[in-house]
C-alpha positions in Angstrom: -5.5 -44.2 15.1 -2.4 -47.0 15.1 -1.4 -45.1 18.6 -4.5 -45.4 19.9 -4.9 -49.2 19.6 -1.5 -49.8 20.6 -2.3 -47.3 23.7 -5.3 -50.3 24.3 -2.2 -52.4 24.5 -3.8 -54.2 20.7 -0.5 -55.7 19.0 -0.7 -54.0 15.4 1.6 -56.4 14.0 4.6 -55.6 11.0 2.4 -54.2 8.5 2.5 -50.8 7.0 0.7 -48.4 9.1 0.9 -45.3 6.4 -2.3 -43.3 5.6 -1.1 -43.9 2.0 -1.3 -47.6 2.3 -5.0 -47.6 3.9 -6.1 -45.7 1.2 -4.7 -47.6 -1.6 -5.9 -51.0 -0.1 -9.5 -49.1 0.5 -9.4 -48.0 -3.3 -8.6 -51.7 -4.5 -11.2 -53.2 -2.3 -14.2 -50.6 -3.3 -13.0 -51.2 -6.9 -13.2 -54.7 -6.8 -16.6 -54.6 -4.8 -18.2 -52.1 -7.4 -17.1 -54.5 -10.5 -18.6 -57.6 -8.9 -21.7 -54.9 -8.1 -21.9 -54.3 -11.8 -21.8 -57.4 -13.1 -24.1 -58.8 -11.1 -26.5 -56.2 -12.2 -25.9 -56.5 -15.7 -25.9 -60.2 -15.7 -29.2 -60.4 -14.2 -30.8 -57.6 -17.0 -32.6 -55.9 -14.0 -34.0 -52.5 -14.9 -32.0 -49.2 -13.3 -32.6 -45.6 -13.0 -29.7 -43.2 -13.2 -29.4 -40.1 -11.3 -26.4 -37.7 -11.6 -26.4 -34.7 -9.2 -24.1 -31.7 -10.0 -22.1 -30.0 -6.8 -19.5 -27.5 -6.6 -17.0 -27.1 -4.0 -15.5 -24.5 -2.3 -12.8 -24.2 -4.4 -15.2 -24.0 -7.3 -14.6 -27.7 -8.5 -17.5 -29.1 -10.0 -18.4 -32.9 -9.6 -21.0 -35.0 -10.7 -22.3 -37.9 -8.3 -24.0 -40.8 -10.3 -26.5 -42.8 -8.3 -28.1 -45.9 -9.5 -31.7 -47.5 -8.3 -32.0 -50.8 -9.3 -32.4 -54.6 -8.1 -28.9 -56.1 -7.6 -29.9 -59.9 -8.8 -33.3 -58.9 -10.7 -35.6 -60.0 -7.7 -35.0 -58.3 -4.8 -36.5 -54.5 -4.0 -34.5 -52.0 -5.8 -32.1 -49.7 -3.3 -30.1 -46.6 -4.5 -26.5 -46.5 -3.6 -24.1 -43.8 -5.4 -21.9 -45.4 -7.8 -19.4 -43.2 -8.8 -18.1 -39.5 -8.6 -17.0 -37.5 -11.6 -15.1 -34.3 -11.6 -15.5 -31.8 -14.2 -13.7 -29.0 -14.9 -16.0 -26.6 -15.9 -19.5 -26.6 -16.3 -19.5 -26.0 -20.2 -22.4 -27.6 -22.5 -19.6 -29.6 -23.9 -18.6 -31.3 -20.7 -22.3 -31.9 -19.6 -22.7 -33.7 -23.4 -19.5 -35.8 -22.7 -20.6 -36.3 -19.4 -24.0 -37.7 -20.7 -22.2 -39.8 -23.7 -20.0 -41.2 -20.6 -22.7 -42.2 -18.7 -24.4 -44.2 -21.4 -21.2 -45.7 -22.6 -20.6 -46.6 -18.8 -24.1 -48.1 -18.3 -23.8 -50.1 -22.0 -20.2 -51.9 -21.0 
């Protein structure tokens, strides 16, 4: 992408241009946005629906994606959005129970 931008005569400056740095920046920004969003939802005491959907990758690794449906400020119409992705090592009953406890604890914080 950097080569493309420089090919279009754009000065990209002297910042680090590695993929790792870009991923770190995206992870940091997304975690800060998620914290602010969840804080606002909790402060507004909005009702919410939680949906956890299970998926298995080609490598047989199982994950849950957690969706929330809620009003961010308590007054606007509810919206659905993906909140988190949780990797699971297996699909045994104890892990599903642990995931349920994790979700319950996460929502109450």
